[in-house]
C-alpha positions as CSV (number, residue, x, y, z in Angstrom):
1,M,124.6,13.4,95.3
2,L,124.7,16.3,97.8
3,V,122.2,19.0,96.9
4,N,122.3,21.1,100.1
5,K,124.9,23.7,100.9
6,F,127.6,23.0,103.5
7,R,126.2,25.0,106.3
8,L,127.5,26.7,109.4
9,G,126.6,23.8,111.6
10,Q,129.1,21.7,109.7
11,L,131.6,24.5,109.7
12,V,132.0,24.7,113.5
13,W,134.6,22.0,113.7
14,L,136.3,23.4,110.7
15,L,137.0,26.7,112.4
16,L,139.3,24.9,114.7
17,L,141.4,23.9,111.7
18,F,142.4,27.4,110.8
19,G,144.8,27.5,113.7
20,L,146.7,24.6,112.0
21,A,149.4,25.1,109.5
22,S,147.7,25.5,106.1
23,C,150.7,24.3,104.1
24,S,152.1,21.3,105.9
25,S,154.4,19.0,103.9
26,A,152.6,16.5,101.6
27,D,153.0,12.7,101.9
28,D,155.6,11.2,99.7
29,P,154.1,11.6,96.3
30,A,153.2,8.5,94.2
31,T,155.4,7.8,91.3
32,V,154.3,9.4,88.1
33,T,155.2,7.4,85.0
34,S,156.2,9.6,82.1
35,T,154.6,8.9,78.8
36,V,157.8,10.0,77.0
37,A,161.3,8.5,77.3
38,V,163.7,10.3,79.6
39,V,166.5,11.9,77.6
40,E,169.9,10.2,77.8
41,T,172.0,13.3,77.8
42,A,172.5,15.4,80.9
43,V,170.4,18.5,81.3
44,P,171.4,21.7,83.0
45,S,170.3,22.5,86.5
46,P,167.9,25.4,87.1
47,T,169.4,28.9,86.7
48,A,166.9,30.6,89.0
49,T,167.3,31.0,92.7
50,P,167.3,27.4,94.0
51,L,164.0,26.2,95.3
52,P,163.6,23.6,98.0
53,T,163.5,20.1,96.6
54,A,160.3,18.2,97.5
55,T,161.9,14.8,97.4
56,A,164.5,15.8,100.0
57,T,161.9,16.7,102.6
58,A,161.3,14.3,105.4
59,A,158.0,12.6,105.6
60,P,155.4,14.5,107.7
61,T,154.9,13.5,111.2
62,E,151.4,14.9,111.5
63,T,148.3,13.9,109.8
64,P,147.4,16.6,107.1
65,S,144.3,18.7,108.1
66,P,141.2,18.6,105.9
67,V,142.4,22.0,104.4
68,D,145.7,20.5,103.5
69,E,144.0,17.4,102.0
70,A,141.7,19.6,99.9
71,I,144.6,21.7,98.6
72,E,146.7,18.7,97.7
73,Y,143.8,17.0,96.1
74,E,143.2,19.9,93.7
75,M,146.9,20.6,93.1
76,R,147.7,17.0,92.2
77,G,144.6,16.7,90.1
78,A,145.3,20.0,88.2
79,F,148.9,19.0,87.6
80,N,147.9,15.6,86.3
81,F,145.6,17.3,83.8
82,F,148.5,19.3,82.3
83,W,150.8,16.3,82.3
84,E,148.4,13.7,81.0
85,Q,146.4,15.8,78.6
86,A,149.4,17.0,76.7
87,N,150.5,15.6,73.3
88,A,153.3,13.3,74.6
89,D,154.4,12.0,71.2
90,P,157.9,13.3,70.5
91,A,157.5,12.6,66.8
92,S,154.3,14.7,66.5
93,P,154.4,18.3,65.2
94,G,152.1,19.2,68.2
95,Y,154.3,17.7,70.9
96,G,153.7,19.4,74.2
97,L,150.4,21.1,73.3
98,I,147.8,20.8,76.0
99,R,144.1,20.3,75.6
100,D,141.8,23.3,76.2
101,R,139.4,21.1,78.2
102,Y,138.7,17.4,79.0
103,P,136.9,15.3,78.1
104,G,135.2,17.8,75.8
105,S,136.6,19.2,72.6
106,P,139.0,16.3,71.9
107,G,142.0,17.2,69.9
108,I,141.9,20.9,70.5
109,A,144.6,22.7,72.5
110,S,144.6,26.3,73.7
111,M,147.7,28.4,73.9
112,A,146.6,29.7,77.4
113,S,146.4,26.1,78.6
114,V,150.0,25.5,77.3
115,G,151.2,28.6,79.2
116,Y,149.7,27.4,82.4
117,G,150.9,23.8,81.7
118,L,154.6,24.9,81.2
119,T,154.4,26.5,84.6
120,A,152.7,23.5,86.1
121,Y,155.8,21.4,85.2
122,I,157.9,23.5,87.6
123,I,155.4,22.9,90.3
124,G,155.4,19.2,89.5
125,V,159.2,19.0,90.0
126,E,159.2,21.0,93.2
127,K,156.4,18.9,94.7
128,G,158.0,15.6,93.6
129,Y,155.2,14.6,91.1
130,I,157.8,14.2,88.3
131,T,161.5,14.4,88.0
132,F,163.5,17.3,86.8
133,D,164.6,15.4,83.7
134,E,161.1,14.4,82.8
135,A,159.9,18.0,83.1
136,Y,163.0,19.4,81.2
137,E,162.4,17.1,78.3
138,R,158.7,18.0,78.0
139,A,159.4,21.7,78.3
140,N,162.3,21.6,75.8
141,G,160.2,19.8,73.3
142,T,157.3,22.1,73.8
143,M,159.5,25.1,73.0
144,D,160.5,23.4,69.7
145,T,156.9,23.0,68.9
146,L,156.1,26.6,69.6
147,L,159.0,27.8,67.5
148,N,157.8,25.7,64.6
149,M,154.2,26.7,64.8
150,D,152.4,29.3,62.6
151,R,152.6,32.7,64.2
152,T,151.5,36.2,63.2
153,E,154.1,38.8,64.2
154,G,155.0,36.4,67.0
155,F,151.5,35.9,68.3
156,Y,149.6,32.6,68.3
157,Y,146.1,31.5,67.4
158,H,143.9,30.9,70.4
159,F,142.9,27.3,69.5
160,V,145.0,24.9,67.6
161,D,145.0,21.2,66.6
162,M,147.0,19.5,69.2
163,Q,148.4,17.0,66.8
164,T,149.5,19.4,64.0
165,G,149.8,22.7,65.8
166,E,147.7,24.3,63.1
167,R,144.9,26.8,63.6
168,A,141.6,25.3,64.7
169,W,138.0,26.5,64.6
170,N,138.9,29.5,62.5
171,S,140.0,31.0,65.8
172,E,141.6,34.4,66.2
173,V,145.2,35.4,66.8
174,S,144.8,36.3,70.5
175,S,146.8,38.9,72.3
176,I,145.7,37.7,75.8
177,D,146.0,34.0,75.2
178,S,149.4,34.6,73.7
179,S,150.4,36.7,76.7
180,I,149.4,33.9,79.1
181,L,151.5,31.5,76.9
182,F,154.5,33.9,77.1
183,M,154.3,34.2,80.9
184,G,154.6,30.4,81.0
185,V,157.4,30.4,78.4
186,L,159.5,33.0,80.3
187,T,159.0,31.4,83.7
188,T,159.8,27.9,82.4
189,G,163.0,29.2,80.7
190,Q,164.0,31.0,83.8
191,Y,163.6,27.8,85.8
192,F,165.2,25.2,83.5
193,G,167.9,27.3,81.9
194,G,170.0,25.8,79.1
195,D,168.3,25.2,75.8
196,V,164.9,25.8,77.3
197,Q,165.8,29.3,78.3
198,T,167.5,30.0,74.9
199,K,164.3,28.9,73.1
200,A,162.1,30.8,75.5
201,E,164.1,34.0,74.7
202,E,163.7,33.3,71.0
203,I,159.9,32.9,71.3
204,Y,159.5,36.0,73.4
205,G,162.0,38.1,71.4
206,G,160.0,37.4,68.2
207,V,156.8,39.1,69.5
208,N,156.1,42.4,67.7
209,W,154.1,44.1,70.4
210,P,153.5,47.4,68.5
211,W,151.8,45.4,65.8
212,F,148.9,44.6,68.1
213,L,148.6,48.2,69.3
214,D,146.0,50.7,68.0
215,E,148.1,53.8,68.1
216,S,145.1,56.0,67.5
217,R,143.7,55.0,70.9
218,N,146.9,53.8,72.6
219,M,145.2,50.5,73.4
220,F,146.0,46.9,72.5
221,Y,143.6,45.1,70.3
222,M,142.1,41.9,71.6
223,A,142.2,39.8,68.4
224,Y,143.2,39.6,64.8
225,R,141.8,37.4,62.1
226,P,143.5,37.1,58.7
227,G,141.3,38.6,56.0
228,E,139.2,40.4,58.6
229,G,141.6,42.5,60.6
230,Y,141.7,43.5,64.2
231,G,138.8,43.2,66.7
232,G,138.1,44.6,70.2
233,H,140.2,46.8,72.4
234,W,141.6,46.3,75.9
235,D,139.8,49.5,77.0
236,F,138.7,48.5,80.4
237,Y,140.5,46.8,83.3
238,A,140.6,43.0,83.1
239,E,143.2,40.2,83.1
240,Q,145.5,42.0,80.7
241,L,148.0,43.6,83.2
242,M,150.6,40.9,82.2
243,M,150.4,42.2,78.6
244,Y,151.7,45.6,79.5
245,V,154.5,44.2,81.5
246,L,155.5,41.8,78.8
247,A,155.4,44.5,76.1
248,A,157.3,47.0,78.2
249,G,160.0,44.4,79.1
250,S,160.8,43.5,75.5
251,D,164.3,44.0,74.2
252,T,163.2,43.7,70.6
253,F,159.8,45.3,70.1
254,P,159.0,47.3,73.2
255,V,155.9,49.4,73.9
256,D,156.1,52.2,76.5
257,E,153.9,52.9,79.4
258,T,151.2,54.8,77.5
259,P,148.7,52.0,76.9
260,Y,149.0,50.9,80.5
261,Y,147.9,54.3,81.7
262,T,145.2,54.7,79.0
263,F,142.7,52.0,79.7
264,N,139.6,52.9,81.7
265,R,140.1,52.6,85.5
266,H,136.6,52.6,86.7
267,Y,136.1,52.3,90.5
268,G,133.2,50.6,92.1
269,K,132.3,48.7,95.2
270,F,129.8,46.3,96.7
271,G,127.7,47.5,99.6
272,D,129.9,49.2,102.2
273,G,133.0,47.5,101.1
274,A,136.2,49.1,99.8
275,G,136.2,50.6,96.3
276,F,138.4,49.1,93.7
277,I,139.1,49.2,89.9
278,H,136.8,46.6,88.5
279,S,136.4,44.6,85.3
280,W,133.4,45.0,82.9
281,F,131.6,41.7,83.8
282,G,133.0,41.4,87.3
283,S,134.3,37.9,86.7
284,I,136.7,37.1,89.5
285,F,139.4,35.5,87.2
286,T,140.1,39.0,85.8
287,Y,141.5,39.9,89.2
288,Q,143.7,36.8,89.3
289,F,145.3,35.7,86.0
290,S,148.2,38.3,85.9
291,H,148.8,37.7,89.6
292,A,149.6,34.0,88.9
293,W,153.1,35.0,87.8
294,I,153.5,38.7,88.8
295,D,153.8,39.3,92.5
296,F,152.3,42.8,92.8
297,R,152.6,42.9,96.6
298,G,154.4,46.1,97.6
299,Y,154.3,47.5,94.0
300,T,152.5,50.8,93.3
301,D,152.3,52.6,90.0
302,E,152.4,56.4,89.2
303,E,148.7,56.7,90.0
304,E,149.2,55.1,93.4
305,V,147.4,51.9,92.4
306,N,148.5,48.7,94.1
307,W,147.1,45.8,92.0
308,F,147.4,43.2,94.8
309,D,145.4,45.4,97.2
310,N,142.9,45.9,94.3
311,S,142.4,42.1,94.0
312,V,142.0,41.8,97.7
313,A,139.2,44.3,97.6
314,A,137.6,42.6,94.6
315,S,137.8,39.2,96.2
316,Q,136.3,40.4,99.4
317,A,133.5,42.1,97.4
318,Q,132.7,38.6,95.9
319,V,132.6,37.1,99.4
320,D,130.3,39.9,100.6
321,F,128.0,39.5,97.6
322,A,127.7,35.7,98.2
323,I,126.9,36.2,101.9
324,A,124.3,38.9,101.0
325,R,122.6,36.5,98.5
326,D,122.9,33.4,100.6
327,D,119.1,33.1,101.1
328,E,118.4,33.8,97.4
329,Y,120.4,30.9,96.0
330,L,121.0,27.2,96.7
331,T,124.7,27.3,95.6
332,I,126.0,30.8,96.2
333,G,126.8,31.6,99.8
334,P,129.7,32.1,102.3
335,D,131.0,28.6,101.4
336,A,130.5,28.9,97.6
337,W,131.6,32.2,96.2
338,G,133.8,33.6,93.4
339,I,131.6,33.9,90.3
340,T,133.7,33.7,87.2
341,A,133.6,32.8,83.5
342,S,133.0,29.0,83.4
343,D,130.8,26.2,82.1
344,G,127.2,26.5,83.1
345,P,124.0,24.5,82.6
346,G,123.7,26.2,79.2
347,G,127.3,25.8,78.1
348,Y,130.4,28.0,78.6
349,N,129.4,31.6,79.7
350,G,131.9,34.4,79.8
351,L,129.4,36.8,81.4
352,Y,129.3,35.2,84.8
353,G,130.4,37.7,87.4
354,A,129.3,39.8,90.4
355,P,129.0,43.5,91.1
356,P,130.5,45.9,90.5
357,S,130.2,45.5,86.8
358,G,130.0,47.8,83.7
359,F,129.1,51.4,84.5
360,D,125.8,50.6,86.2
361,N,126.3,47.2,87.8
362,N,124.1,45.5,85.2
363,S,126.7,43.9,83.0
364,H,127.3,40.6,85.0
365,F,125.2,37.5,84.8
366,I,124.2,35.1,87.6
367,D,122.2,31.9,87.5
368,D,123.6,30.3,90.7
369,T,126.5,28.7,88.9
370,V,129.8,28.6,90.9
371,A,133.2,27.5,89.7
372,P,135.6,26.2,92.4
373,A,138.5,28.0,90.6
374,G,136.8,31.3,91.5
375,A,137.5,31.1,95.2
376,I,140.6,29.0,94.9
377,G,142.3,31.5,92.6
378,S,141.8,34.2,95.3
379,I,143.5,32.2,98.0
380,I,146.4,34.6,98.2
381,F,144.0,37.5,98.6
382,V,141.4,36.2,101.1
383,P,142.9,32.9,102.3
384,E,140.4,32.1,105.1
385,H,137.4,32.6,102.8
386,A,139.1,30.6,100.1
387,K,139.8,27.7,102.5
388,T,136.2,27.7,103.7
389,A,135.0,27.3,100.1
390,M,137.6,24.6,99.3
391,L,136.4,22.5,102.3
392,N,132.8,22.9,101.1
393,Y,133.8,21.8,97.5
394,Y,135.9,18.9,98.9
395,S,132.8,17.6,100.8
396,I,130.7,17.4,97.6
397,E,131.3,14.0,96.0
398,S,129.7,15.1,92.6
399,L,132.3,17.9,92.3
400,Q,135.2,15.5,92.4
401,G,136.6,14.2,89.2
402,E,139.6,12.7,87.5
403,Y,141.5,15.9,87.6
404,G,140.4,17.6,90.8
405,F,137.2,19.6,91.1
406,V,135.1,19.7,87.9
407,D,134.7,23.1,86.4
408,A,131.5,24.3,88.0
409,Y,128.1,23.4,89.6
410,N,124.6,24.8,90.0
411,L,122.5,23.3,92.8
412,T,119.4,25.2,91.6
413,E,119.6,23.3,88.3
414,D,121.0,20.1,90.0
415,W,123.8,20.4,87.5
416,F,127.5,19.5,87.7
417,A,130.0,20.1,84.9
418,S,131.3,17.1,83.0
419,D,134.5,18.9,82.0
420,V,137.6,20.5,83.5
421,I,139.0,23.5,81.7
422,G,142.7,24.3,81.3
423,I,142.7,27.9,82.4
424,D,140.6,27.1,85.5
425,K,142.9,24.3,86.4
426,G,145.8,26.6,85.8
427,I,144.8,29.5,88.0
428,S,143.9,27.1,90.8
429,L,147.2,25.2,90.6
430,L,149.5,28.3,90.3
431,M,147.7,30.3,93.0
432,L,147.7,27.3,95.4
433,A,151.5,27.0,94.8
434,N,152.0,30.7,95.5
435,Y,149.9,30.4,98.6
436,Q,152.0,27.5,100.0
437,D,155.5,29.0,99.5
438,N,155.5,31.5,96.6
439,L,156.8,28.7,94.4
440,V,155.9,30.3,91.0
441,Y,156.8,33.8,92.2
442,Q,160.3,32.7,93.2
443,T,161.0,32.0,89.5
444,S,158.9,34.4,87.6
445,M,159.9,37.4,89.6
446,A,163.6,36.7,89.0
447,N,163.1,37.1,85.2
448,D,164.8,40.2,83.8
449,H,162.0,40.9,81.3
450,I,159.3,40.9,83.9
451,L,161.3,43.1,86.2
452,R,162.2,45.5,83.4
453,G,158.6,45.6,82.3
454,L,157.5,46.6,85.8
455,D,160.2,49.2,86.0
456,N,159.4,50.7,82.6
457,L,155.8,51.0,83.6
458,Q,156.8,52.7,86.8
459,I,155.2,50.0,88.8
460,L,157.7,50.1,91.6
461,Q,158.2,49.0,95.2
462,R,157.5,52.2,97.1
């Protein structure tokens, strides 16, 4: 087990690598055997702008760099999680539902994991991990499951039994987890077309967005529990940007731009860095999740906010914080940064984050736990810093698991997570795909609902 940080002495040779192409073609992928039968009938071709076919690419003539190896290692591992840890029994009411985590919480799926997983299938096709037909069948069957599941005004429970699709753990109807699901549904429908797109439109069209809105405050609620009512408000900046876009882009139950311009936009900064609109706990995932599907580059709203630039500043602040605290911690440093909600030595902790946080920079929690997904999810914002972190993680044997990097680690406690978590695998996979060739963006940003939502919010290319 490696218990010392990957230090600058070991990084000297790595600096030479950054002159190499960071996204060279992968070796011919190993054949993935589907756990479900391939449909006999023909399926339609994608309706979105054609993407390059991975299987048609000639074998690379150069040996992949360590950066490329680390990226491919995590992408293939993350994809395998979504493909292998899904309910693959076509006769099951829960066909296509994907585990929230592995190997923990057996039998429990999360709707956010399904949203990321549906998008992962597109990446799998384009990288040659699976065939188009295999992905189409899995996506099409998943849409059937989603249409047959219990919903409240079109929204889904956060956690469900992956065999039955029924509510699990007395969980809430979740506005954000449903939104992550809907982003995956729309993007997958856009890519596959045919019945998948028809069903995706039906799922999205059935969402009653005004029902989840507190009109007295012009803010979306976070949760709803039958018999208890609504709970929490999206009153501060976080990962919910996608929610406003989805609601504003709806043909059936739209919500105007008012909630988007109502939540608290509190500016902060770390040290002498640039100021930016920050989230309450300062968890880095809050600056990433909406960006997995929505390409905000070049888009500015009526208050002259560019959310891509905002996430660049937030990511750089996390890097600067890690560098400033390098001598204080064993894990955190220039090669291990990006503090985010994740597993920790005491269990899952949603308070993990870095300053700025709250109103007085005291709302975040740090115990030297770092999740690889933190830096990886910011690879489109601060690519060189993200690659430095990935090389460090790739050098630590105890971080490597069955599905890529394990969720988190803490050298102070000599602790390495035993699980991987769907949302962390999802943000890593989608952001790496966008970093390589805008793979997800090419499909999601062609969707009429997403484009209409941006337009209705006056988030425009200016």
